[in-house]
ZAVOSE-394863 format. One line per field, with one value per residue (C-alpha): residue in one letter; x, y, z. Coordinates in steps of 0.1 Angstrom, whole numbers. Layout:
BEGIN
aa <- A, ...
c1 <- X, ...
c2 <- Y, ...
c3 <- Z, ...
***
This chain:
BEGIN
aa <- M, T, K, K, I, R, S, I, D, E, L, S, L, A, G, K, R, V, F, V, R, V, D, F, N, V, P, L, A, D, G, E, V, T, D, D, T, R, I, R, A, S, I, P, T, I, D, Y, A, L, S, Q, G, A, R, V, V, L, A, S, H, L, G, R, P, K, G, K, P, K, A, E, Y, S, L, E, P, A, A, R, R, L, A, E, L, I, G, V, G, E, V, T, L, A, D, D, C, I, G, D, G, P, R, K, V, V, S, D, L, R, E, G, Q, I, A, M, L, E, N, L, R, F, H, P, G, E, E, G, N, D, A, A, F, A, K, E, L, A, S, F, A, D, V, Y, V, N, D, A, F, G, A, A, H, R, A, H, A, S, V, S, A, L, P, E, L, I, K, E, R, G, A, G, K, L, L, L, A, E, L, A, A, L, D, T, I, R, L, D, P, P, R, P, Y, V, A, V, L, G, G, A, K, V, S, D, K, L, G, V, L, D, V, L, M, S, K, V, D, S, I, L, I, G, G, A, M, A, N, T, F, L, A, A, R, G, A, S, L, G, K, S, R, V, E, A, D, N, I, E, T, A, A, N, I, L, A, R, A, K, E, R, G, I, E, V, L, L, P, V, D, L, R, C, G, S, S, L, D, A, A, A, A, T, I, S, L, L, G, S, V, A, E, D, T, M, A, L, D, I, G, P, E, T, E, A, A, F, A, A, K, I, A, P, A, K, C, V, F, W, N, G, P, M, G, L, F, E, N, P, A, F, S, A, G, S, I, A, I, A, R, A, M, A, S, C, E, G, F, T, V, V, G, G, G, D, S, V, A, A, V, Q, Q, A, G, L, A, S, E, F, D, H, V, S, T, G, G, G, A, S, L, E, Y, L, E, G, R, V, L, P, G, V, E, A, L, R
c1 <- -80, -58, -27, 5, 31, 65, 96, 127, 143, 121, 129, 156, 180, 212, 222, 189, 178, 159, 139, 135, 110, 124, 111, 139, 115, 139, 143, 170, 189, 215, 217, 224, 202, 192, 176, 187, 164, 145, 177, 192, 160, 162, 199, 192, 171, 198, 226, 208, 200, 237, 248, 227, 245, 216, 219, 199, 177, 164, 134, 118, 97, 111, 87, 61, 74, 39, 49, 78, 117, 127, 165, 155, 138, 166, 174, 213, 216, 200, 221, 253, 243, 234, 267, 284, 262, 265, 302, 302, 322, 292, 256, 248, 220, 202, 191, 154, 133, 123, 139, 171, 194, 181, 180, 218, 226, 206, 221, 255, 249, 270, 261, 265, 262, 235, 219, 191, 164, 158, 127, 95, 72, 90, 65, 28, 23, 36, 10, -15, -10, -5, -2, 21, 45, 45, 52, 83, 94, 89, 113, 141, 131, 132, 123, 102, 107, 86, 104, 87, 61, 58, 44, 24, -9, -6, -21, 9, 24, 56, 37, 5, 5, 41, 44, 14, 34, 63, 56, 88, 77, 78, 83, 116, 128, 116, 81, 77, 91, 64, 36, 47, 49, 18, -3, 11, -8, -37, -48, -40, -20, -8, -27, -27, -25, -19, -20, -4, -19, -6, -3, -22, -58, -83, -97, -64, -68, -106, -101, -74, -94, -124, -102, -84, -117, -118, -84, -69, -72, -59, -55, -32, -38, -14, -4, -28, -54, -56, -68, -100, -107, -100, -123, -150, -145, -151, -115, -105, -72, -65, -53, -46, -54, -88, -108, -140, -159, -146, -154, -186, -168, -142, -170, -186, -152, -148, -185, -179, -146, -162, -190, -164, -143, -114, -94, -86, -59, -56, -32, -35, -8, 6, 37, 25, 40, 27, 35, 48, 84, 84, 118, 107, 76, 55, 39, 3, -21, -54, -77, -50, -39, -34, -58, -28, -9, -13, -7, 22, 32, 22, 33, 56, 28, 12, 46, 46, 10, 16, 48, 31, 5, 30, 53, 33, 18, 24, 20, 23, 17, 25, 18, 21, 40, 30, 37, 53, 83, 103, 107, 131, 111, 82, 99, 102, 68, 77, 112, 96, 72, 102, 120, 90, 84, 122, 120, 87, 93, 62, 59, 66, 58, 63, 53, 48, 76, 78, 74, 102, 122, 117, 129, 160, 169, 166, 190, 166, 155, 174, 152, 119, 106, 96, 103, 78, 90, 53, 31, 1, 6, 8, -23, -42, -29, -41, -75, -78, -77, -62, -28, -24, 13, 8, -20, -2, 23, 0
c2 <- -1140, -1109, -1115, -1113, -1085, -1100, -1085, -1076, -1107, -1129, -1114, -1126, -1096, -1108, -1091, -1076, -1039, -1032, -1002, -988, -962, -941, -910, -885, -855, -837, -802, -782, -750, -734, -767, -789, -814, -798, -829, -865, -886, -900, -907, -925, -945, -959, -972, -1007, -1014, -1000, -1017, -1051, -1047, -1039, -1069, -1092, -1080, -1058, -1028, -1003, -977, -952, -929, -902, -871, -838, -808, -796, -786, -790, -813, -792, -794, -769, -766, -760, -792, -814, -845, -838, -827, -859, -882, -865, -870, -905, -912, -897, -917, -950, -948, -951, -929, -918, -921, -913, -889, -892, -859, -870, -899, -912, -910, -916, -901, -923, -953, -950, -944, -976, -996, -986, -998, -1027, -1051, -1034, -999, -971, -947, -922, -909, -872, -859, -880, -849, -831, -850, -845, -883, -889, -873, -883, -919, -920, -956, -944, -928, -958, -980, -958, -963, -1000, -1002, -995, -1023, -1062, -1059, -1033, -1024, -996, -982, -948, -952, -913, -915, -948, -929, -912, -929, -917, -936, -947, -962, -973, -979, -990, -1020, -1036, -1037, -1058, -1093, -1093, -1068, -1063, -1038, -1026, -1027, -993, -999, -1032, -1015, -987, -1012, -1034, -1005, -990, -1021, -1026, -995, -999, -1035, -1043, -1017, -1024, -1006, -979, -963, -926, -905, -871, -849, -815, -794, -764, -779, -800, -807, -825, -850, -857, -890, -903, -889, -911, -942, -934, -930, -967, -976, -951, -945, -907, -881, -852, -822, -794, -771, -745, -773, -773, -737, -747, -773, -747, -723, -750, -751, -713, -701, -667, -669, -634, -633, -671, -691, -708, -727, -710, -734, -763, -753, -773, -804, -800, -799, -830, -847, -838, -851, -883, -888, -883, -908, -934, -929, -913, -888, -855, -835, -799, -771, -756, -730, -715, -699, -668, -641, -611, -625, -657, -643, -632, -637, -648, -665, -651, -677, -674, -695, -705, -676, -650, -648, -612, -597, -587, -620, -656, -690, -706, -735, -754, -741, -759, -771, -785, -803, -819, -829, -845, -862, -876, -893, -907, -922, -951, -958, -990, -976, -938, -924, -888, -868, -831, -804, -789, -754, -733, -756, -737, -707, -716, -697, -720, -754, -763, -781, -804, -810, -820, -844, -860, -864, -877, -904, -913, -920, -940, -978, -986, -989, -954, -941, -907, -895, -861, -838, -813, -841, -861, -830, -824, -859, -856, -821, -834, -863, -889, -907, -940, -940, -944, -978, -963, -928, -928, -911, -908, -880, -881, -917, -926, -910, -925, -960, -955, -944, -977, -962, -983, -970, -973, -979, -1008, -1024, -1022, -1047, -1075
c3 <- 633, 631, 610, 630, 624, 619, 636, 616, 634, 614, 580, 557, 552, 538, 506, 503, 498, 531, 529, 565, 572, 601, 619, 614, 617, 641, 651, 632, 637, 615, 596, 627, 645, 679, 695, 680, 702, 673, 653, 684, 688, 651, 657, 671, 640, 616, 634, 632, 595, 588, 610, 587, 556, 542, 519, 541, 523, 549, 542, 564, 561, 578, 585, 563, 528, 513, 485, 471, 477, 502, 512, 549, 551, 536, 555, 550, 587, 599, 577, 588, 625, 619, 603, 635, 659, 642, 635, 597, 574, 555, 551, 514, 509, 475, 459, 459, 471, 436, 402, 385, 413, 442, 417, 412, 448, 458, 429, 440, 477, 490, 519, 552, 537, 542, 519, 527, 504, 505, 523, 513, 517, 489, 468, 473, 467, 502, 522, 495, 500, 462, 448, 418, 443, 466, 435, 427, 462, 461, 432, 458, 483, 485, 523, 540, 577, 595, 624, 624, 652, 651, 616, 622, 625, 591, 561, 539, 511, 528, 558, 543, 506, 501, 525, 510, 477, 494, 505, 530, 554, 592, 621, 635, 670, 680, 666, 685, 717, 715, 709, 737, 763, 753, 752, 788, 798, 773, 779, 816, 834, 870, 896, 910, 875, 873, 842, 840, 812, 802, 770, 755, 748, 764, 730, 720, 749, 747, 730, 754, 784, 773, 774, 805, 824, 822, 833, 858, 894, 893, 866, 873, 851, 842, 814, 799, 796, 834, 831, 814, 842, 867, 851, 851, 890, 890, 894, 882, 861, 849, 813, 813, 783, 787, 761, 767, 745, 765, 800, 799, 786, 812, 838, 825, 826, 862, 870, 851, 871, 903, 895, 887, 918, 899, 917, 895, 909, 895, 903, 938, 929, 896, 882, 864, 841, 823, 789, 773, 773, 808, 822, 858, 873, 900, 922, 929, 949, 932, 936, 937, 900, 891, 864, 844, 844, 830, 845, 827, 849, 880, 911, 938, 961, 930, 922, 956, 955, 922, 932, 962, 941, 915, 942, 951, 917, 897, 866, 854, 818, 811, 779, 776, 795, 829, 815, 789, 789, 762, 786, 813, 838, 833, 828, 866, 867, 839, 853, 888, 869, 852, 884, 905, 876, 875, 913, 910, 911, 889, 851, 837, 802, 786, 753, 735, 723, 753, 779, 764, 761, 799, 806, 783, 798, 833, 821, 834, 803, 813, 845, 825, 813, 781, 765, 734, 699, 690, 704, 682, 675, 711, 720, 690, 700, 735, 722, 704, 670, 640, 630, 593, 594, 619, 601, 567, 581, 590
***
């Protein structure tokens, strides 16, 4: 029998040093957090721990400093933003995540106060899942709570080795909400079930496509990955990005879908530009993409066709933007999908950075049943893979 994962609600927190692994891997610009979605998502767990009289020790990674301290990857902006959001005077940031500095910060904590350790990835032991590094982190904790779903698919020290050193361990509210929402679409999704997939590469979605083939009624494909499927159907796409080595794979997926009675909708029109930084889009019907342009978003007819398929669905999962979302000229397709899903009365889940950004930008996050904070982790969980950060809590 699989051992149960305890919820934070089942742990004794009063007066304890509660080590909460959060995912504050947030985008920064000029020393400020530009998207605080992941910080906001952690607040219910932090608030609960504080309400129970815990001494809260937060830990996270940020960026890829490659095992060395780098000022541009400091968690200071995240600590400052959390203090603003949670309404406490200060979230004390230690100068490191192990050693004498953080030891003093943690020992000075009083009940109902928060400290944050500096970026875990400033040490190679984090990504190396190093036992000695995990042991040093464990010295700051009486209770361990993982609320970092976005990092749960990594076998890193703070999510894998560390929890196994602490008997009192469990899952935070965000992690549990993620697993519950994804289990709904993974185990017994309401039908009809529609999957909307986008992003750059077919190769990134092969695993989840395999699983979806046994679950969904329709797959709607946009983004640059749609180009490879269109090429598999013989479409001419000018300068568009196409994964030449995956054209045959895409053709096989289309054939399998047809055999199983799964409807696959591909773009019938495209927003094109001469380059990735084009200031305006030209709408081209499939078959009329100019040789000197590239497809960078789905077109309005495709938006309408996708929305019509989403509207009656009882379950919709979306991962990956419909185009080059970061360029406003090519963000319309992703915004259209966000609006269609917000209007759908079925169970709606979105995951993946740019897809979530589209939902946030459209002001529609509250209209979704679940907005996932874990891109890669969401896909791996849906694929049925074991997530080290989840298993370590059992």
